[in-house]
MARVODO-92501 format. One record per residue (C-alpha): x negated, y negated, z; chain; residue in one letter. Coordinates in steps of 0.5 Angstrom, whole numbers, padded with zeros to 4 digits. Each point is the difference from the previous one (the first is absolute). Layout:
N
<<X Y Z> A a>,
...
This chain:
439
<<0000 0000 0000> A x>,
<<-0003 -0007 -0002> A x>,
<<-0002 -0005 0005> A x>,
<<0005 -0006 0001> A x>,
<<-0002 -0006 -0003> A x>,
<<-0004 -0004 0004> A x>,
<<0000 -0008 0000> A x>,
<<-0007 -0003 -0004> A x>,
<<-0003 -0006 0003> A x>,
<<-0006 -0004 -0003> A x>,
<<-0002 -0006 0003> A x>,
<<-0003 -0005 -0005> A x>,
<<-0006 -0006 0001> A x>,
<<0002 -0004 -0007> A x>,
<<-0006 -0002 -0003> A x>,
<<0004 -0006 -0003> A x>,
<<0007 -0003 -0001> A x>,
<<0005 -0004 0004> A x>,
<<0002 0006 0005> A x>,
<<-0004 -0003 0006> A x>,
<<0001 -0006 0004> A x>,
<<-0007 -0002 0000> A x>,
<<0002 -0007 0003> A x>,
<<0003 0003 0006> A x>,
<<-0003 -0002 0007> A x>,
<<-0002 0007 0001> A x>,
<<-0003 0002 -0006> A x>,
<<-0006 0003 0000> A x>,
<<-0006 0001 -0005> A x>,
<<0002 0004 -0006> A x>,
<<-0008 0001 -0002> A x>,
<<-0003 0003 0007> A x>,
<<-0001 0007 0002> A x>,
<<0003 -0001 0006> A x>,
<<0007 -0001 -0003> A x>,
<<0000 0005 -0005> A x>,
<<-0002 0005 0006> A x>,
<<0005 -0002 0005> A x>,
<<0006 0000 -0006> A x>,
<<-0003 0008 -0002> A x>,
<<0000 0002 0008> A x>,
<<0007 -0004 0000> A x>,
<<0003 0005 -0005> A x>,
<<-0004 0006 0002> A x>,
<<0003 -0001 0007> A x>,
<<0007 -0001 -0003> A x>,
<<-0001 0007 -0004> A x>,
<<0000 -0003 -0007> A x>,
<<-0001 0005 -0005> A x>,
<<-0006 -0005 -0003> A x>,
<<-0003 -0007 -0001> A x>,
<<0001 -0004 -0007> A x>,
<<-0005 -0005 -0001> A x>,
<<0001 -0005 -0006> A x>,
<<-0005 -0002 -0004> A x>,
<<-0001 -0006 -0005> A x>,
<<-0006 0000 -0006> A x>,
<<0001 -0007 -0001> A x>,
<<0001 -0007 0003> A x>,
<<0007 -0002 -0001> A x>,
<<0000 -0007 -0003> A x>,
<<0005 -0005 -0003> A x>,
<<-0002 -0006 -0004> A x>,
<<-0008 0002 0003> A x>,
<<0002 0000 0007> A x>,
<<0001 0005 0004> A x>,
<<0007 0002 0003> A x>,
<<0001 -0001 0007> A x>,
<<0002 0007 0001> A x>,
<<-0006 0003 -0003> A x>,
<<-0005 0003 0005> A x>,
<<-0007 -0002 -0001> A x>,
<<-0006 0004 0002> A x>,
<<0004 0007 0001> A x>,
<<-0004 0006 0001> A x>,
<<-0002 0005 -0005> A x>,
<<0004 0006 0002> A x>,
<<-0006 0005 -0001> A x>,
<<-0003 -0004 0006> A x>,
<<0006 0000 0004> A x>,
<<0003 0007 -0001> A x>,
<<-0005 0004 0003> A x>,
<<0000 -0005 0006> A x>,
<<0007 0001 0001> A x>,
<<-0001 0008 0000> A x>,
<<-0005 -0001 0006> A x>,
<<0006 -0004 0004> A x>,
<<0005 0005 -0001> A x>,
<<0002 0007 0000> A x>,
<<0006 0002 -0004> A x>,
<<0003 -0005 -0004> A x>,
<<-0001 0000 -0008> A x>,
<<-0004 -0005 -0003> A x>,
<<0002 -0003 -0007> A x>,
<<-0004 -0004 -0004> A x>,
<<0002 -0003 -0006> A x>,
<<-0005 0001 -0006> A x>,
<<0001 -0002 -0007> A x>,
<<0000 0006 -0006> A x>,
<<-0002 -0006 -0005> A x>,
<<-0007 -0003 0003> A x>,
<<-0003 0006 0003> A x>,
<<-0003 0007 -0002> A x>,
<<0004 0006 0001> A x>,
<<-0006 0004 0003> A x>,
<<-0002 -0006 0005> A x>,
<<0007 -0001 0002> A x>,
<<0001 0008 0001> A x>,
<<-0007 0000 0004> A x>,
<<0002 -0006 0005> A x>,
<<0007 0003 0001> A x>,
<<-0003 0007 0002> A x>,
<<-0005 -0003 0004> A x>,
<<0006 -0004 0004> A x>,
<<0004 0006 0000> A x>,
<<-0006 0004 0003> A x>,
<<-0002 -0005 0005> A x>,
<<0007 -0001 0003> A x>,
<<0002 0007 0001> A x>,
<<0005 0000 -0006> A x>,
<<0003 -0007 0000> A x>,
<<-0001 -0003 -0006> A x>,
<<0004 -0002 -0005> A x>,
<<0000 -0004 -0007> A x>,
<<0005 -0006 -0001> A x>,
<<-0002 0000 -0008> A x>,
<<0002 -0007 -0004> A x>,
<<-0001 -0001 -0007> A x>,
<<-0002 -0007 0001> A x>,
<<0003 -0006 -0004> A x>,
<<-0004 -0003 -0006> A x>,
<<-0003 -0006 0003> A x>,
<<-0004 0004 0005> A x>,
<<-0005 0003 -0005> A x>,
<<-0003 -0007 -0001> A x>,
<<-0004 0002 0006> A x>,
<<-0003 0007 -0003> A x>,
<<-0004 0001 -0006> A x>,
<<0002 -0001 -0006> A x>,
<<0004 0004 -0004> A x>,
<<0003 0003 0007> A x>,
<<0007 -0002 -0002> A x>,
<<0005 0004 -0003> A x>,
<<0007 -0002 -0003> A x>,
<<0006 -0001 0004> A x>,
<<0003 0006 -0003> A x>,
<<-0006 0005 0001> A x>,
<<-0001 -0002 0007> A x>,
<<0004 0006 0002> A x>,
<<-0003 0005 -0005> A x>,
<<-0007 -0002 0003> A x>,
<<0003 0001 0007> A x>,
<<0002 0007 -0001> A x>,
<<-0006 0002 -0003> A x>,
<<-0004 -0003 0005> A x>,
<<0004 0004 0006> A x>,
<<0000 0006 -0004> A x>,
<<-0008 -0001 -0001> A x>,
<<-0001 -0001 0008> A x>,
<<0005 0006 0002> A x>,
<<-0004 0005 -0004> A x>,
<<-0007 -0003 0003> A x>,
<<0003 0001 0007> A x>,
<<0003 0007 -0002> A x>,
<<-0006 0002 -0004> A x>,
<<-0005 -0002 0006> A x>,
<<0005 0004 0005> A x>,
<<0000 0006 -0005> A x>,
<<-0007 0001 0000> A x>,
<<-0001 0000 0007> A x>,
<<-0006 -0005 0000> A x>,
<<0003 -0007 -0001> A x>,
<<-0003 0000 -0007> A x>,
<<0005 -0001 -0006> A x>,
<<-0003 0001 -0007> A x>,
<<0005 -0003 -0005> A x>,
<<0000 -0001 -0007> A x>,
<<0006 -0005 -0002> A x>,
<<0001 -0004 -0006> A x>,
<<0006 -0004 0000> A x>,
<<0003 -0006 -0003> A x>,
<<-0003 -0005 0006> A x>,
<<-0005 0004 0003> A x>,
<<-0006 0004 -0002> A x>,
<<-0003 0005 0006> A x>,
<<-0006 0005 -0002> A x>,
<<-0004 0002 0007> A x>,
<<0000 0003 0006> A x>,
<<0002 -0004 0006> A x>,
<<0000 0001 0008> A x>,
<<0007 -0001 0003> A x>,
<<0001 0001 0007> A x>,
<<0006 0004 0001> A x>,
<<0005 -0002 0006> A x>,
<<0005 0004 0003> A x>,
<<0005 -0003 -0005> A x>,
<<-0004 0002 -0006> A x>,
<<0005 -0005 -0004> A x>,
<<0001 -0006 0004> A x>,
<<0008 -0002 -0001> A x>,
<<0001 -0005 -0006> A x>,
<<0005 -0006 0002> A x>,
<<0002 -0005 -0006> A x>,
<<0005 -0006 0000> A x>,
<<0003 -0001 -0007> A x>,
<<0008 -0002 -0001> A x>,
<<-0001 -0001 -0008> A x>,
<<0002 0006 -0004> A x>,
<<-0007 0001 -0002> A x>,
<<-0002 0000 0008> A x>,
<<0006 0004 0002> A x>,
<<-0002 0005 -0005> A x>,
<<-0007 0000 0002> A x>,
<<0002 0001 0007> A x>,
<<0004 0006 -0001> A x>,
<<-0005 0003 -0004> A x>,
<<-0006 -0001 0005> A x>,
<<0001 -0003 0007> A x>,
<<0002 0004 0006> A x>,
<<0003 -0006 0003> A x>,
<<0003 -0006 -0004> A x>,
<<0000 -0007 0003> A x>,
<<0005 -0004 -0001> A x>,
<<0004 -0007 0002> A x>,
<<0007 -0001 0000> A x>,
<<0005 -0006 0003> A x>,
<<0006 0005 0002> A x>,
<<0002 0007 0001> A x>,
<<0003 0001 -0007> A x>,
<<-0006 -0002 -0004> A x>,
<<-0004 0005 0004> A x>,
<<0005 0006 -0001> A x>,
<<0000 -0001 -0007> A x>,
<<-0008 -0001 -0001> A x>,
<<-0001 0007 0005> A x>,
<<0005 0004 -0004> A x>,
<<-0003 -0003 -0007> A x>,
<<-0008 0002 0002> A x>,
<<0003 0007 0002> A x>,
<<0003 0001 -0006> A x>,
<<-0006 -0002 -0004> A x>,
<<-0004 0004 0004> A x>,
<<0005 0006 -0002> A x>,
<<-0001 -0002 -0007> A x>,
<<-0007 0001 0000> A x>,
<<0000 0007 0003> A x>,
<<-0001 -0002 0007> A x>,
<<0004 0002 0006> A x>,
<<0003 -0007 0003> A x>,
<<-0001 0002 0007> A x>,
<<-0007 0000 0000> A x>,
<<0000 -0008 -0002> A x>,
<<0001 -0005 0006> A x>,
<<0003 -0007 -0001> A x>,
<<-0001 -0005 0005> A x>,
<<0002 -0007 0000> A x>,
<<-0003 -0006 0002> A x>,
<<0003 -0004 0005> A x>,
<<-0001 -0005 0006> A x>,
<<0004 -0001 0006> A x>,
<<0002 -0005 0005> A x>,
<<0002 0003 0007> A x>,
<<0002 -0004 0006> A x>,
<<0005 0002 0006> A x>,
<<0006 -0002 -0004> A x>,
<<0002 0000 -0007> A x>,
<<0002 -0008 0001> A x>,
<<-0007 -0001 0003> A x>,
<<-0003 0004 -0006> A x>,
<<0003 -0004 -0005> A x>,
<<-0002 -0006 0003> A x>,
<<-0007 0002 0000> A x>,
<<0000 0003 -0007> A x>,
<<0002 -0007 -0002> A x>,
<<-0006 -0003 0003> A x>,
<<-0005 0005 -0004> A x>,
<<0003 -0002 -0006> A x>,
<<-0002 -0007 0001> A x>,
<<-0007 0003 0002> A x>,
<<-0001 0004 -0006> A x>,
<<0003 -0004 -0005> A x>,
<<-0004 -0007 0000> A x>,
<<0002 -0005 -0005> A x>,
<<-0006 0002 -0004> A x>,
<<0001 0007 -0001> A x>,
<<0008 -0001 -0001> A x>,
<<-0002 -0005 -0006> A x>,
<<-0006 0005 -0003> A x>,
<<0005 0006 0000> A x>,
<<0006 -0004 -0003> A x>,
<<-0005 -0002 -0005> A x>,
<<-0002 0007 -0002> A x>,
<<0007 0002 -0002> A x>,
<<0002 -0007 -0003> A x>,
<<-0007 0000 -0004> A x>,
<<0000 -0007 0001> A x>,
<<-0004 -0006 0004> A x>,
<<0005 -0001 0005> A x>,
<<-0005 -0004 0005> A x>,
<<0005 -0006 0000> A x>,
<<0006 0004 0003> A x>,
<<0001 -0001 0007> A x>,
<<-0001 0007 0003> A x>,
<<0006 -0002 0005> A x>,
<<0005 -0002 -0005> A x>,
<<0004 0004 -0006> A x>,
<<-0002 0005 -0005> A x>,
<<-0002 -0004 -0006> A x>,
<<0005 -0001 -0005> A x>,
<<-0005 0001 -0006> A x>,
<<0000 0007 -0003> A x>,
<<-0006 0004 0001> A x>,
<<-0005 0001 -0006> A x>,
<<0003 0007 -0002> A x>,
<<-0006 0002 -0004> A x>,
<<-0004 -0001 0006> A x>,
<<0005 0002 0006> A x>,
<<0000 0007 -0004> A x>,
<<-0007 0001 -0001> A x>,
<<0000 -0001 0008> A x>,
<<0006 0005 0002> A x>,
<<-0002 0005 -0006> A x>,
<<-0007 0001 0004> A x>,
<<0003 0001 0007> A x>,
<<-0002 0006 0003> A x>,
<<0007 0000 0005> A x>,
<<0006 -0005 -0001> A x>,
<<0005 -0002 -0005> A x>,
<<-0004 0000 -0007> A x>,
<<0006 -0004 -0004> A x>,
<<-0002 -0007 0001> A x>,
<<0007 -0002 -0001> A x>,
<<0003 0004 0004> A x>,
<<-0005 -0002 0005> A x>,
<<0001 -0007 -0001> A x>,
<<0008 0001 0001> A x>,
<<-0001 0003 0007> A x>,
<<-0004 -0006 0002> A x>,
<<0005 -0005 -0002> A x>,
<<0006 0005 0003> A x>,
<<-0004 0000 0006> A x>,
<<-0001 -0008 0001> A x>,
<<0007 -0001 -0002> A x>,
<<0004 0005 0004> A x>,
<<-0004 -0002 0007> A x>,
<<-0002 -0007 -0002> A x>,
<<-0008 0002 0000> A x>,
<<-0006 -0005 -0002> A x>,
<<-0006 0003 -0004> A x>,
<<-0003 0002 0006> A x>,
<<0005 0003 0003> A x>,
<<0002 0004 -0006> A x>,
<<-0007 0002 0000> A x>,
<<0000 0002 0007> A x>,
<<0005 0005 -0002> A x>,
<<-0002 0003 -0006> A x>,
<<-0008 -0001 0000> A x>,
<<-0001 0004 0007> A x>,
<<0001 0007 0002> A x>,
<<0007 0002 0002> A x>,
<<0000 0000 0007> A x>,
<<0004 0004 0005> A x>,
<<0003 -0005 0005> A x>,
<<0003 0001 0007> A x>,
<<-0001 0004 0007> A x>,
<<-0004 0006 0000> A x>,
<<0006 0004 0000> A x>,
<<0003 -0003 -0006> A x>,
<<-0006 0000 -0004> A x>,
<<-0001 0008 0002> A x>,
<<0007 0001 -0002> A x>,
<<-0001 -0004 -0007> A x>,
<<-0007 0004 -0001> A x>,
<<0004 0007 0001> A x>,
<<0006 -0002 -0005> A x>,
<<-0006 -0001 -0005> A x>,
<<-0003 0007 0001> A x>,
<<0006 0004 0001> A x>,
<<0003 -0004 -0006> A x>,
<<-0006 0002 -0004> A x>,
<<-0002 -0007 -0002> A x>,
<<-0007 0002 0003> A x>,
<<-0004 0005 0003> A x>,
<<-0003 -0005 0004> A x>,
<<-0003 -0007 0000> A x>,
<<-0006 -0004 0000> A x>,
<<0000 -0005 0006> A x>,
<<-0003 -0007 -0002> A x>,
<<0001 -0004 0007> A x>,
<<0000 -0008 -0001> A x>,
<<-0005 -0001 0005> A x>,
<<-0007 0003 0000> A x>,
<<-0003 0003 0003> A x>,
<<0004 0001 0006> A x>,
<<0007 0000 -0004> A x>,
<<0000 0008 0000> A x>,
<<0000 0001 0007> A x>,
<<0007 -0003 0001> A x>,
<<0002 0005 -0005> A x>,
<<-0003 0006 0003> A x>,
<<0002 -0002 0008> A x>,
<<0007 -0002 -0002> A x>,
<<0002 0004 -0007> A x>,
<<-0003 0006 0000> A x>,
<<0003 0003 0007> A x>,
<<0007 -0002 -0003> A x>,
<<-0002 0004 -0007> A x>,
<<-0003 0006 0005> A x>,
<<0007 0000 0004> A x>,
<<0004 0001 -0007> A x>,
<<-0004 0006 -0001> A x>,
<<-0003 -0003 -0007> A x>,
<<-0007 -0001 0002> A x>,
<<-0006 0004 0003> A x>,
<<-0002 0000 0008> A x>,
<<-0006 0003 -0001> A x>,
<<-0005 0001 -0006> A x>,
<<0000 0008 -0002> A x>,
<<-0005 0000 -0005> A x>,
<<-0007 -0003 -0001> A x>,
<<0000 -0002 -0008> A x>,
<<0004 -0005 -0003> A x>,
<<0003 0006 -0004> A x>,
<<0003 0003 0006> A x>,
<<0003 -0007 0002> A x>,
<<0004 -0001 -0007> A x>,
<<0002 0008 0000> A x>,
<<-0004 0001 -0007> A x>,
<<-0003 0006 -0002> A x>,
<<-0007 0002 0001> A x>,
<<-0004 0000 -0007> A x>,
<<0000 0007 -0003> A x>,
<<-0007 0001 -0004> A x>,
<<-0002 0004 -0006> A x>,
<<-0005 0006 0001> A x>,
<<-0007 -0003 -0001> A x>,
<<-0003 0002 -0007> A x>,
<<-0004 0007 0000> A x>,
<<0003 0002 0007> A x>,
């Protein structure tokens, strides 16, 4: 008899974006090791499945200025992750790495090393990286937008062959001959064999191509939604796509990115949420995010005034929405949604952006939040959640101290770790290895 479903919880320390209230008086450093260590230990204290570390391969700028919600000087993940492995024992360690701007053998060795040193807790959050980031890498390293998922699929296939070959040989020696469309590998490599052999793969992508890619290669799909209805539709859709390519849909875990605002009562939580909205969405952030959708210079508009009456530059607007990993990809539909929100609730530019431009947040008392999370889980809207607190590095403590006990009381979340590897936490099967050649 299969084990009952258990809620998955990941804790995200984002690399950039307007998810975190850095203007909050209690906000700490987003670059000091002590902040990362506290966050990781808190996630483990809360029995989270994994810690997900965001990464940015370029500085986010607009008109030559760094945006005020961009983190400058973020430590490199391959320096940071072994340090976090040393200060934790059970929580999984998910590192974001691009399948476009690395070499398969090098990345495979890095993840195998992390898996080995952490006792089987490595997981790869694979991204395909937008084109402008290619400027930070050597000439010719970019591929077309249409080819980026094809390149990533080949990258993952080569990495998995390196991991399984090294384990099959029993020596950590991976002999591989591969001539593909994007990568050529003809050599022997020393690849440490970690307890998981093949670290799980996380992927995020809401486009048709992204969903097909995730359904074909991912163990965990990371998505974002603003309500339970769209989350349920996405969950069912990627499972259908997995079945269509011959995968058992039950082997895929779908986790939704959320935040939270918790207080003693629902009314207090709503008041607290309004305060956070103001902190998260500064005037400059509001105009910048609206300019991306409108495709126009809106610097003369008052962020605390109404949405522009001027129509967007539709060519630029569609160029922006079509390249989104998640969210609405039809620009006219998205603009209509902004206008409807503003008209229905009498919202300013900044208030509209606060509603649509930040991560969906469960808001209320601990019991109310746990009830709603349980409804999403039992209603097949998500197999779990990626929790991004609005305050770093201490905001996760509120979730662990107040909401985790409520989830445990409802019987949907563990009361102790029962395995040592991330595959154990997620209920993923062990990797079956082919017989070694010549044996």
